[in-house]
C-alpha positions in Angstrom: -0.2 0.0 0.0 1.3 3.4 -1.0 2.1 5.7 2.0 0.9 8.9 1.9 3.1 11.8 3.2 1.3 14.5 5.0 2.5 18.1 4.1 4.2 20.0 7.0 1.9 22.4 8.4 3.5 25.6 9.9 3.0 25.5 13.7 0.1 27.4 15.0 0.3 30.4 16.8 -1.0 30.7 20.5 -4.0 32.6 20.3 -5.8 35.1 22.9 -8.4 32.1 23.2 -5.8 29.6 24.3 -4.7 32.1 27.0 -8.4 32.6 28.1 -8.8 28.8 28.3 -5.9 28.0 30.4 -6.7 30.9 32.9 -10.2 30.2 32.8 -11.4 33.5 32.0 -13.1 35.2 28.8 -11.1 36.8 26.2 -12.0 40.2 27.3 -10.2 39.8 30.6 -7.1 38.8 28.9 -7.6 42.0 27.0 -7.8 43.8 29.8 -4.9 42.4 31.3 -2.9 42.8 28.0 -3.6 46.8 28.0 -4.1 47.4 31.4 -7.7 48.5 31.0 -10.1 49.8 30.4 -11.6 47.7 33.0 -9.9 46.7 36.4 -9.0 43.0 36.8 -8.8 41.4 40.4 -5.1 40.5 41.5 -5.8 36.9 41.6 -7.4 36.9 38.2 -4.6 39.1 36.6 -1.8 36.6 38.2 -3.8 33.5 36.4 -3.7 35.3 33.1 -0.2 36.3 33.2 0.9 32.7 34.4 -1.0 31.6 31.3 0.8 34.0 29.2 4.1 33.0 30.4 3.4 29.3 30.1 2.0 29.5 26.6 4.7 32.2 25.3 1.8 34.2 24.0 2.5 37.5 22.2 0.0 39.7 20.5 0.1 39.2 16.7 0.8 43.1 15.5 0.8 41.6 11.9 -2.5 39.7 12.0 -3.8 42.0 9.3 -1.4 41.0 6.7 -2.4 37.6 6.7 0.9 35.7 7.6 0.7 32.1 7.3 4.2 31.5 9.0 6.6 33.3 11.3 9.2 35.3 9.8 12.5 35.8 11.7 13.7 39.6 12.3 16.8 40.7 10.4 19.2 43.6 11.4 17.2 44.0 14.4 18.9 44.4 17.9 17.6 44.6 21.4 19.5 45.8 24.4 18.8 44.7 28.0 20.3 46.7 30.8 20.8 45.9 34.6 20.0 48.0 37.3 17.2 50.7 37.2 16.2 53.7 34.9 18.9 56.0 37.0 22.0 53.8 35.4 20.9 55.9 32.1 22.0 59.3 33.9 25.4 58.0 34.2 27.9 59.3 31.7 29.9 56.0 31.7 26.8 53.9 30.4 26.0 57.0 27.9 29.2 56.5 26.4 28.8 52.7 25.9 25.2 53.4 24.5 26.8 56.0 22.0 29.3 53.3 20.9 26.4 51.0 20.5 24.0 53.0 18.5 26.9 54.8 16.2 28.1 51.3 15.2 24.5 49.9 14.4 24.2 53.0 12.1 27.3 52.5 10.4 26.3 48.8 9.8 22.8 49.7 9.2 21.4 47.8 11.8 18.6 49.2 13.8 18.3 49.2 17.6 14.7 47.6 18.2 14.3 48.5 21.9 16.0 49.4 25.4 14.6 47.7 28.5 15.6 46.9 31.8 15.9 43.2 33.3 13.2 43.8 35.8 10.8 45.2 33.0 11.3 41.6 31.3 10.1 39.8 34.2 6.2 40.8 32.8 5.9 38.0 30.2 3.8 40.2 28.2 6.9 42.4 27.7 9.1 39.3 27.3 7.1 37.6 24.9 6.4 40.7 22.7 10.1 41.8 22.3 12.4 38.9 23.2 11.2 36.9 20.0 13.0 35.9 16.7 10.3 37.7 15.0 11.4 40.9 16.9 14.9 41.0 17.2 17.9 39.0 15.5 20.4 39.9 18.3 20.7 41.0 21.7 23.0 42.9 24.0 23.1 42.6 27.4 24.4 45.7 29.3 25.6 45.6 33.0 23.3 42.8 33.9 22.6 41.7 37.5 23.3 38.1 37.1 25.1 37.3 40.3 24.0 34.0 41.8 22.0 35.9 44.5 19.5 37.0 41.8 18.1 33.6 40.4 15.2 35.2 39.0 17.6 37.2 36.5 19.3 33.8 35.9 16.2 32.0 35.1 15.2 35.0 32.7 18.7 34.7 31.1 18.1 31.0 30.4 14.9 32.0 28.7 16.5 34.5 26.4 19.2 32.2 25.5 16.7 29.8 24.5 15.2 32.3 22.1 17.9 34.4 20.7 21.1 32.5 19.6 23.3 35.8 19.0 24.0 37.3 22.2 26.7 39.4 23.6 27.4 40.9 27.2 29.0 44.0 27.9 30.6 44.7 31.6 30.4 41.3 32.8 31.2 37.7 31.8 28.5 35.2 31.3 29.0 31.3 30.7 28.2 30.5 27.0 27.8 34.2 26.0 30.8 36.0 24.4 31.5 39.3 26.7 33.4 43.0 26.1 34.9 43.7 29.4 37.8 45.8 30.7 40.3 44.4 33.2 38.8 46.0 36.8 41.5 44.4 38.9 44.1 45.8 36.4 42.9 49.2 36.5 42.8 49.4 40.2 46.4 47.9 40.1 47.4 50.8 37.9 46.0 53.5 40.1 47.3 51.9 43.2 51.0 51.5 41.7 50.8 55.3 40.5 50.2 56.3 44.2 52.6 54.1 45.8 55.3 55.2 43.6 54.4 58.7 44.5 55.3 57.8 48.0 51.8 57.1 49.7 51.6 54.1 51.8 48.1 54.7 53.5 45.6 54.4 50.7 42.0 54.6 50.9 39.2 52.8 48.6 36.0 54.0 47.7 33.5 52.1 45.7 32.4 48.7 44.4 33.2 45.5 45.8 34.4 43.8 42.6 37.8 43.0 40.9 38.7 46.5 41.5 38.9 46.0 45.1 40.8 43.0 44.6 43.3 44.6 42.4 43.6 47.2 45.2 44.5 44.6 47.6 46.9 42.7 45.5 48.7 45.9 44.8 48.9 46.7 48.4 50.4 43.0 49.1 53.0 43.3 46.2 54.5 46.3 47.9 54.6 44.8 51.5 51.9 47.1 52.7 49.1 45.7 54.7 45.3 45.7 53.9 43.3 47.6 56.5 39.5 46.8 56.4 38.9 50.5 58.1 40.3 52.2 54.8 37.9 50.5 52.5 34.5 52.1 52.0 32.3 49.8 49.8 29.5 51.6 47.8 27.9 52.0 44.5 29.7 54.4 41.7 27.3 57.5 42.5 28.8 61.0 43.7 26.6 60.8 46.7 27.9 57.7 47.9 31.4 59.0 47.5 30.7 62.1 49.4 29.1 60.2 52.3 31.9 57.5 52.6 34.7 60.1 52.7 33.9 61.6 55.9 34.5 58.4 58.2 37.7 57.9 56.4 39.1 61.2 57.8 37.8 60.4 61.3 40.5 57.7 61.4 43.7 58.4 63.1 46.1 58.7 61.1 43.9 59.4 58.0 44.5 58.2 54.5 47.0 60.1 52.5 45.8 59.1 49.2 42.4 57.7 47.9 41.2 55.3 45.2 37.7 55.9 43.9 36.5 53.5 41.7 34.9 55.5 39.3 35.0 59.5 38.5 31.6 60.0 39.6 32.5 58.5 42.9 35.6 60.9 42.9 33.4 64.2 42.5 31.7 63.2 45.6 35.0 62.7 47.2 36.1 66.1 45.9 33.3 67.9 47.3 33.5 66.1 50.9 37.4 66.7 51.1 36.8 70.5 50.3 33.9 70.7 52.8 36.4 69.3 55.3 39.2 72.2 54.3 41.4 69.5 52.6 43.2 70.3 49.6 43.7 67.9 46.7 46.6 66.9 46.0 48.6 69.0 48.5 47.0 67.4 51.7 45.1 64.1 49.9 45.9 62.7 46.7 43.0 61.1 44.4 42.9 58.7 41.8 39.9 57.2 40.3 38.8 55.0 37.2 36.9 55.6 34.1 38.0 58.8 32.4 34.5 60.3 31.6 34.9 63.6 29.8 34.3 65.9 33.0 37.1 64.4 34.5 39.5 66.7 32.6 37.6 69.8 33.3 36.9 69.6 37.1 39.4 71.1 39.6 41.8 69.9 40.2 41.4 67.7 36.9 41.3 64.2 37.9 44.2 61.4 37.5 42.2 58.4 36.2 42.4 55.1 34.7 40.7 55.7 31.1 38.4 52.8 30.1 37.5 52.6 26.4 33.6 52.8 26.9 32.8 53.8 23.3 34.9 50.8 21.9 32.9 48.4 24.1 29.8 49.2 22.4 31.5 49.1 19.3 33.2 45.7 19.5 29.8 44.4 20.7 28.3 45.2 17.2 31.4 43.5 15.8 31.0 40.4 17.7 27.2 40.2 16.7 28.2 40.6 13.0 30.9 38.1 13.4 28.4 35.4 14.7 25.9 36.4 11.9 28.4 35.5 9.3 29.8 32.5 11.1 27.0 31.0 13.3 28.8 27.8 13.8 32.0 29.5 15.4 31.7 30.7 18.9 32.8 34.2 19.1 35.7 34.9 21.7 35.3 37.4 24.5 37.2 40.5 24.4 39.2 42.3 27.2 39.9 45.9 26.6 43.1 47.5 27.8 42.9 50.6 30.1 45.4 53.4 30.7 46.4 55.7 33.2 45.9 59.1 32.6 47.9 61.3 34.9 46.5 64.8 35.8 46.4 67.2 38.7 44.7 65.3 41.6 47.2 62.8 42.5 50.0 65.6 43.1 53.8 65.1 42.9 56.4 62.7 44.8 56.0 62.7 48.5 59.1 63.7 50.5 
């Protein structure tokens, strides 16, 4: 008997009716949840609908009017997902990285489809609409919070990698994902070595508890200097934190003669706090930071800082995505960008 071969049928899209059936509600209620109105939905019902959306991977078909018969993958469309919250966009450091991304995307005739935060994508409506092969062909993860202490974001990352195969990460190394980073420990070593070369032995640290702190600690040990926990103030890279954490350092006896701030923005707050205490930089206290944002050269005194190639970070991210698109069977290598010590007025000269 002759075997009849069934013609392959395109996979059926998940519909609003499917969501309604799984959640046990009407399609109107599903619509109210998707559109945040016009009628209110009880919290328990809303949770059931969102759970159904997540389980089914439902996304509104914005192109139904075109009567598509099969899914069409996006091309030349890039999504950006950032860690942190909206205030991260206020930081010049990340503005420079984004400038590099957008400038290189324009040069390559790519389009930035969206910029969202990890926290927003925990909403399955947003996730299913945007993180999808029909919407984006590549994804950039910028400064994601993917520490073991954040299992929700870890799980979200896994779902992203299941859907989008061309992904690059900036600022953090993630297993299976190529990354563009700078050597934070080496940046701190450059800064602390410079201060020690000027004769400083009691050097304070204000900033992040990442590889920069390890580089600070290693450099002290290499020069036979002890690590003193009292001289280390662990904080985020914002001016207000740098300002607040400077005061307790100068209540110590003896106080530090030099400081390493892990970002220029932190250093701006440090400078204000030192000025309010009547301390002169660099005559009373030497100061070195990391990043070399544009303002670092224009404040008084101009900051000695370790230059991080931020725009190049964004540019290399686009290069990695283009390489993976051209050679999908080859896993792109991660890139560690070099840093450079830029000596200005804030560190002073050789101590006697």
